[in-house]
C-alpha positions in Angstrom: 20.3 100.7 104.2 21.3 103.7 105.4 18.2 103.2 108.1 20.4 99.6 109.4 23.5 102.0 109.1 22.6 104.0 111.2 20.3 101.5 113.9 23.9 99.2 114.2 25.4 102.6 115.1 23.6 103.6 117.6 23.4 99.9 118.8 27.8 100.0 118.4 27.4 103.1 120.2 24.4 101.7 123.3 27.0 98.3 123.7 29.9 100.3 124.8 28.0 102.4 127.1 28.7 100.7 130.1 31.7 100.0 129.2 32.4 103.3 129.3 31.6 104.1 132.8 32.6 100.8 134.2 36.1 102.6 133.0 35.4 106.0 134.3 33.8 104.5 137.8 37.2 102.4 138.1 39.7 104.6 137.6 37.4 106.8 140.2 38.3 104.0 142.4 41.9 102.9 141.9 42.6 106.9 141.7 41.0 106.6 145.4 42.8 103.4 146.7 45.5 106.3 145.7 44.7 108.5 147.2 44.6 107.2 150.3 47.7 104.7 150.2 49.7 108.3 148.9 52.4 109.2 152.1 52.2 112.6 150.7 48.8 112.9 150.6 46.8 114.4 154.0 43.2 113.3 152.2 42.1 109.3 153.6 44.6 109.7 156.5 44.6 109.5 160.4 45.7 110.7 163.3 47.9 108.1 164.3 50.9 107.1 163.3 50.2 103.3 163.2 47.5 103.7 161.1 48.1 106.5 158.1 45.4 105.3 156.2 40.9 105.2 157.2 39.7 102.8 155.2 40.7 99.5 153.7 42.4 98.1 151.1 40.0 94.8 150.6 36.4 94.9 152.7 37.0 91.7 154.0 39.7 93.0 156.3 40.2 95.7 158.6 43.3 98.3 158.0 44.6 98.0 161.2 45.2 93.8 160.5 46.2 94.3 156.3 49.4 97.0 157.9 50.0 94.8 161.7 49.6 92.1 160.1 50.1 90.8 156.2 52.4 94.0 156.7 54.6 92.7 159.4 58.5 91.3 159.0 57.4 88.2 160.5 54.9 87.8 157.7 56.4 89.4 155.0 59.6 86.3 155.9 57.6 83.5 155.9 55.0 84.3 152.5 59.6 84.8 151.3 59.9 81.7 152.7 57.6 80.2 150.3 57.6 81.7 147.7 60.3 80.7 148.0 58.8 76.9 147.2 56.5 77.3 144.6 59.5 78.6 142.9 60.8 75.5 143.4 57.5 73.5 142.2 57.7 75.9 139.2 61.6 73.8 139.0 60.4 70.7 139.3 57.4 72.0 137.0 59.6 72.7 133.8 61.6 69.2 134.6 58.9 67.1 134.3 57.2 69.0 131.0 60.3 69.4 129.4 60.8 65.0 129.4 56.3 65.3 128.2 56.3 68.4 126.2 59.9 69.2 124.6 62.1 71.9 125.5 61.2 74.4 122.5 57.6 74.3 124.0 58.8 75.4 127.6 61.2 77.8 126.3 57.9 79.7 124.9 57.1 80.3 128.6 59.0 82.8 130.4 61.2 81.5 133.5 62.2 78.8 132.2 65.7 78.7 131.2 67.7 76.6 133.6 69.9 79.9 135.2 66.5 81.6 135.7 66.0 78.8 137.9 69.1 77.5 139.6 70.1 80.7 140.3 67.9 83.8 139.5 65.2 82.0 141.1 67.5 80.9 144.7 69.6 85.1 144.1 66.5 86.7 144.0 64.9 85.2 147.0 67.7 86.4 149.2 68.5 89.9 147.7 64.6 90.3 149.4 64.4 88.1 152.3 68.2 90.1 153.0 66.3 93.2 152.4 63.8 92.6 154.9 66.0 91.3 158.0 68.6 94.1 156.9 65.6 96.3 156.9 64.2 95.5 160.2 67.6 95.7 161.5 67.7 99.2 160.8 64.9 100.0 161.8 65.1 98.0 165.2 68.8 100.8 165.5 66.6 103.5 165.0 63.9 103.2 167.7 66.1 101.7 170.1 68.5 105.1 169.4 65.2 106.7 170.3 64.2 105.4 172.9 67.7 105.8 175.3 66.5 110.2 174.2 63.1 108.8 175.3 64.3 107.8 178.8 67.0 110.2 178.5 64.2 112.6 178.7 62.3 111.1 181.0 59.4 110.2 178.2 58.8 106.3 178.9 60.7 104.2 181.9 63.6 101.9 181.8 61.5 99.2 180.9 61.0 100.1 177.8 63.4 101.6 177.2 65.0 97.7 177.8 62.3 96.7 175.4 64.0 98.3 173.0 67.0 97.6 173.8 66.1 94.2 173.4 64.6 93.7 169.4 67.4 95.8 168.6 70.2 93.2 169.8 67.5 90.1 168.7 67.1 92.2 164.9 71.3 92.4 165.4 71.9 89.2 165.8 69.4 88.0 162.8 71.5 90.0 160.5 74.3 88.9 162.0 73.6 85.4 160.8 71.8 86.4 158.6 74.8 87.0 156.9 76.7 84.3 157.5 74.9 82.3 156.2 73.4 84.2 152.5 75.3 82.5 149.6 74.9 84.0 146.0 74.5 81.0 143.1 76.3 81.9 140.3 
């Protein structure tokens, strides 16, 4: 009997070793990823200011594609629209499900109450969209101010200054248009 317990303990120990090793490997990988993405870390950074990370965050996507396409302003606005559409689909699915499953079954699922789905979803996405548009405007304004200084110091051409000016005014117009049309659901 004592030998069976010892064998059982050994079997449990051997079964847990791969789990522990996998956990340690995962932890090391997570730490490496955080170091690569940390703005305070010099480890994993490139010399270029446009690409602060050398290694991709996903094996199927180059880091330049991640930073310059996936994280691009216009792509973010497109994704915001997709989120808006997905939340509308979730609202429709909730309405359809209530009739078939009953209100009490639906109430046990988060974010299915009518206030969240009518006011919350609209306001949440509007806040993110507004933040993106405002930050893009602020960034373009700062880039233009920098370009003015660089032009004064003869570091860039008039053409480059004009492009920064046009980008700034376009972003300013987009932000003003957003503010004029933005509403808060209440």
